[in-house]
C-alpha positions in Angstrom: -0.5 0.3 0.5 2.8 2.2 0.8 4.4 1.8 -2.3 1.2 2.3 -4.5 0.9 5.7 -2.4 4.5 6.9 -3.1 4.1 6.2 -6.4 0.8 8.2 -6.6 2.8 11.0 -5.4 6.0 10.7 -8.3 4.0 10.3 -10.8 1.9 14.0 -9.8 5.3 15.6 -9.2 5.9 14.8 -12.2 3.0 15.9 -14.3 3.3 18.9 -11.9 6.7 19.5 -13.1 5.6 19.0 -16.8 2.6 21.1 -16.9 4.3 24.3 -15.1 7.3 24.3 -17.0 4.9 23.8 -20.4 2.8 26.6 -19.4 5.1 29.5 -20.1 2.9 32.1 -21.3 3.3 32.9 -24.7 5.1 36.5 -25.6 3.1 40.2 -27.4 5.7 38.8 -30.4 8.7 37.0 -32.0 10.6 40.5 -30.5 9.3 40.1 -27.4 10.3 36.2 -26.7 13.7 37.0 -27.9 14.1 39.8 -25.7 13.0 37.8 -23.2 15.4 34.6 -24.1 18.5 37.1 -23.9 18.0 37.3 -20.3 18.4 33.7 -19.6 22.1 32.0 -18.5 22.2 29.2 -20.8 21.7 28.7 -24.9 20.1 25.7 -24.4 17.2 27.4 -21.9 17.1 30.6 -24.9 16.8 27.5 -27.3 14.6 25.5 -25.2 11.8 28.6 -24.1 12.1 30.1 -27.7 11.6 26.1 -29.3 8.4 26.6 -26.7 8.0 30.4 -28.3 7.4 29.3 -31.9 5.5 26.6 -31.1 2.6 28.6 -29.1 3.4 31.1 -32.5 2.7 28.2 -34.7 -1.0 27.2 -32.9 -2.2 30.7 -32.6 -1.7 30.7 -36.7 1.2 33.7 -36.3 2.7 32.2 -38.5 5.2 34.8 -39.0 6.3 35.2 -35.8 7.1 31.4 -35.7 9.1 31.7 -38.7 11.2 34.7 -36.7 11.8 33.4 -33.4 12.7 29.4 -35.1 15.1 31.3 -37.2 16.7 33.3 -34.4 17.2 29.4 -33.0 18.9 28.4 -35.9 20.9 31.8 -37.2 22.0 32.5 -33.4 21.6 29.4 -31.1 21.7 26.3 -32.6 21.8 26.0 -36.3 21.4 22.0 -36.7 17.8 22.6 -34.3 16.0 20.0 -36.4 12.6 21.4 -34.0 13.2 24.8 -35.1 14.3 23.7 -38.7 10.7 21.5 -38.6 8.8 24.8 -37.4 9.9 27.3 -40.3 8.9 24.5 -42.9 5.4 23.8 -41.2 5.0 27.7 -41.2 6.1 28.8 -44.4 3.5 26.0 -46.0 1.1 27.2 -43.3 1.8 30.8 -44.6 1.8 30.0 -48.2 -1.6 27.9 -47.8 -2.9 31.3 -46.1 -2.2 33.3 -49.0 -3.8 30.8 -51.8 -6.6 30.9 -49.3 -7.3 34.3 -49.4 -6.4 34.3 -53.4 -8.9 31.7 -53.9 -11.4 34.3 -52.0 -10.5 37.0 -54.2 -11.3 35.9 -56.9 -14.3 34.0 -56.0 -15.4 37.5 -54.9 -14.0 39.2 -58.5 -16.3 36.8 -60.5 -19.3 36.9 -58.7 -19.0 41.1 -58.6 -20.2 41.7 -62.1 -23.1 38.8 -62.6 
């Protein structure tokens, strides 16, 4: 019984640490995120924080901010970061799809305008 209770406490602590670390608030902009990262001590802390910020921007459909943050990581912190490379590619694809939809909507609107 003691082992089960102790195990449950360990699992609860593990989840609380994960959620506390994963719950970082999204910065207002890519510039603000980068400025915040500059206050951190190690390159690894900066890169981890910025990866989280880039993911948050991507999830919020702020694709250009996600690209800017991920490119900063690649340029100044870790030129080999696969996560940053993947985020740049995903965000660029999403931006292109967004632009394509705007173009299609504009064409459709123009074709219906004269009717």
